[in-house]
N, C-alpha and C positions, 0 to 999 in steps of 0.2 A: 502674416496678416491675423491682425488682430479675430480674437473669437467673435468679440462684438459689433462688429463692422456692419452697419447699416447694410438692409439686404432689399429695401423700398423705397423709392419706386424702383422695380426692374428696369435692366436695361438693354435696350432696342437698340439696333440698324438699321437706317431703312435701306431698301432692296432699287428703290427706284433711281439714284444717281448712276446707278450700272446701262438706265435710258434716257433720261430728264437731259435732250440737248445733244444727242446720238444719234447717229444710223440715217439721217437725214445727207443728202448731197453736200460735202464741202464740209459738213461734220466727222468726229471721230466715232468708228464704228462701236454698236452699243456691247454691253456686256451681260452675259446671259444669268439667268437666277443661279443656275450651281455652281458659278463661280463666284458671285456674290455671297452667296452661304458660306461655300469654303473659306473666302477670305475673312468673313464675320466671326466664323467658328475656330479661325485659328488663333485668333486675336488672343493674348493672355495677359497680364501686369498682377503678378504678385498671385497668382493662383485665380483671380478673378476672372471671368467672363462674361460675352456679353450673354444675356438670358432668352432672346429672341429678337424677328424682325418684323417689320413694317411692311406690306406689300403696295406695289401697283397693279393694278387690276387690270392689264392689260399686256398685250403680245408684246415681244416675245415671254416674257415672266409668264403674265395667268390671262389665258384668254378671258373675257368680262364672258362669253356663253359659254365655261366650262360644265362639265357634266357630271353629275355624280362621281360617278367612279375616279373622273378626274382630280375631283377635291380630296377624293380618298387618298390619291396618289401623290396630290399636292401636301397634306396633314402628313403624312406619312416621309413624303419626304425632307419635311423643316424640322420634325419630331428626331429624325434620326441624327440630327445636328444637336439633338439635345435642346432642340428651340421651343418656342410658342410663337403665334401670332399673335401682334396686337393692332395697329389702322390699319387699317386699306383703303386705297384711294381710288375714288367714283372715274372713272376715264370719261366726263360731263364734256369736254370740250368737243366742239365739232371735226376737228381730223380722225376724233377717238369713238366717231359715232351718236357726241353730243350732240350737244346745242346748244347756244348763248343764252343764259337766263333772260336777258332784256328781250328777248327774238318773239317771234310772231307764235301761234299755238303749235307748231309743226316744231318748229326750235324748244319751245319748253316743254312739249312732249318726249321728245328724244333725251331733253336734259332728267327728268324726272324716270325716264324708264332706265338711264344710264344708273340709276340710284337705285333703282330697284332692282337691278341685277345685280351692283355690289352689296347692296343689304343680302340681298339672295344667297351673296356669298359669306358675308360675312356669319349672318345665322348658322348655313351648315359647319363651319368653322370652328364655331363654338357646340354646335350639337355632336362631330368627331372629336372634341376633348380636348381642340389643340389653338384655342383662343379662348382665354380666360377673360379679358377685358379689352380695350380699344374703341374705338371708332369708325366711323366713314369720312372718309377726307372730300369736300366740295371747295369750289368756285364758282363764283359768277360766268365763268368762259366767256368773258365779253374784255372787248382792252377800251384803259381809261376812255380814249377819244372818242367811238362810239358811246360811251354811257355818259360824257359829257355831252353830246346834242341835245339831251335832254333831263339834267340831273336827275328831277324831282319826278318825273312819269317812270324814268326808267329804275330810280331806288324802288320804287317801290313794283314794279313790273317782280325785279329780281326779287321783292320778300315776298311776292305771290308765289314765287315759282321755288323760292326756300320753304314755304309755307306745303306747295305740294309737297313736295319731296318728302319732308316731315312725319308730314301723315302716311307715306309709304314706309319710312322708318319704322313709325311706332308699330305700322302694323306687323313687321320683322323682329322685332325686340333690338331695334339699333338706334345709336343715337350719331347724328351728324355736325361735323366741326370746317366751319367753314375758315380755312388758312387766310388771316389776312399776307396780300403782298401788295406792293408799290404797282402792280402788271394790272391786275383785276380792279376793273372798273365796279364802283362803288363800295368798295372793298380797298380802296388804293390810299386812304389815308383812317388814320386811327378815330379820327371823327365820325368818317362814313361809316366803319365798319361797324360802332357802338352804335349809330343810325339804325342801321340796318338790321342788327340784332335785337334793339326794342321795338322795329317797326314789324317782324315776323313773332316775338314776342312769344315763344316758347321752348323757354330754357329747357323744358327736360328733354326735348327731341333735336336742340339747334343750340350749338356751344359756339367758342371762337378756339381755332387752334394757334397758336402763339410760336411763333418760329423767332431765333433770335437775333438772325443775321435778318429778316423780313422787316420787324418793329424798331429795330434800329434805325432803319430807313422811314420808318412812319415818326421817330423823334424828331427826324431830320427837313419833314415834310415833301422827300423827295417830288411825288405828283400832285403834292398840296399845297403847296407852297402857303398859305392861308388858315394850314392846320400845322405847320411845324411848331414843335415846341421850342428847339435849337434851330437857328439859323446856319444855313448848311457850312458855312465860314467860319463857323465858332470855332478859338482857341479849346482846342483838344485836350492843354497839357490843364488846362482846367474838369480835374475831376468828380469836382462836386459839384459842377451844372450838369455832368451827364447823369449824375444819380439822382440829382433833384427831378430831372425831365425824366427819367424811368418810373421813381414815384410818380408823376403826373399818369405816364401811360400805362403803368400797370393800375392801377388806381380805379381806375377806368376800364380796365379789361379785365383784371384777372378776375371778377368775378363773373364772368363770361367761360373763361376758358378751364376746359375739358382734354386739353392734347396738347404736346407740347416738344418743342424741335430744341436741342441743342444745338448751340451752330454759334461763328462766328463771321463777322463783317469786319469788312476796313473802309466801313461808309463810303463805298463805290455800287455801282450797278453793274451787272452782266448776261450775257446771253449767249446762246450757243446753237449751233440748228436752228430748229424752228421754234425753241423757245423765245417769246420777249426778252426783256433786258428785266431782272429783275434784281433780288438785293444778292452781293457777290457772296456767295458762299468761301471761306477761308478754310485752309486748317488751322487748327485748335491754338498752335503754336508760331504763326503766321506775324511776324515783326510789326507786319502794317495793321495788323488786327485793333481793332478799337476796344475790344471787350475783355473788363476781367470775366472769363465767363464763369468759373465757378459761382464768383461774387454777384454777378449780376443775374443769375438765376436765381438768386433769392428773392429778387425783387417777386417777378413770378409764382416762387413755389414757397411763400411764407407771406403768411395775414398781415392786418396791419399790427396787430399784437404784436408779433416780431415771429411767431411760433410757425413747425411749417403747416399746411393745411392739411396733407395726407390727403387731398382730393385726386391726386395722380395716381393709377398703381404703378402707371411706368412712362419713359423717357425715352425719346427716341435723338438720335444722332441725325442730321440731314445735312449734306455735303454736295447738293447738285454739282453739275458740270466740271465736276475736279476735268482733270487731265487722265487720261486711260495710263498710262505711266504711275504715277502717281499713286493710283485706286488700284495698282497691281501689287505697289509695293507693301511686303505687309505692316512694316513699321508705319505704315499711315494710318493702318487701324489699329496698332498696338497703342500710340499716341492720341485716336479718341476716345478707347476704352478707358485710357487711363487720366481723361479730361473727364470722363461723364462718371466714373469711380470718384471723382474728387468734388462735383456737382454732388451727385449721393450722401459722402461722407459729411456734406457742408450742411444739406437741407434734406437729406433724406430719414427713417427709421428704422428701427429694425421689429422685427415679427417672427415668430420663432414655431415652426409647425402648424402653419398655415399657409394654404394653399393659396398661390395666386389671386 
């Protein structure tokens, strides 16, 4: 491996694919945090390894009400693998103790309360020296159908809820990132996502989390046909049209992007267990994948001048709802790491003798 290989952004693996879409009746069992950490730590490509992990703050991985001693043990566990923690996911949904951002006072109170707990954990992990960067991830925690009953009022209500959450995050030294997915009301299209970010208008506290799989469906307008940049049945052999569509999308959302998930998608949706249908995460080398991952990541990671923005200190792989048999194969994680390295080699940069 070349001594000049880029070492930024740092490369992380998401731990929540061990839980999302798993553990409920009819679904596969979840995969515990220790196993996810082990699989990530064993991944290697030409001597390169993952640098860290992003966490889901919900049991059985991490209890949102974890005490300080528990956080010390968590920090030690992560550090023992040679990792740091990056972004963390706040469990803002009703089944996990939160509530819809469009809901009544009690719903919104629970939502903000879960954000407060997640920000506390994030702050504590920073102080323990194991979290040098990262955001707290949120979404609207409401279905598109519920939001659509009164789009204007519900969008304003989400904005108020997010603004209250921003105040909590600021008090604890954290930033929030709203992950755009087609399954979350008010965030289900790229135009609605931009609208929401502008309504909140607190860019120092709230930004966008871009996932390559989910944002591809933004391009197709899956849950918002009026906002489609490309028709769902367009000719995929015309690569130039996809590139042009991604330019439109990223020009609108890149300025807001503070967290980034490398991912593959086959232009379909998928749901499992209790998780609603959303962008179908595929393995990076899936023959049906529509993205040239390393190249298309550049639309997010490079500015209009063509240069790397250096806006993100880490990138995270997200591969939710893979079958357990796939996730337990070590080659799965080696191939993912290989793809992550290709993204960093193409759009990253080198820093020497500088801490994260």
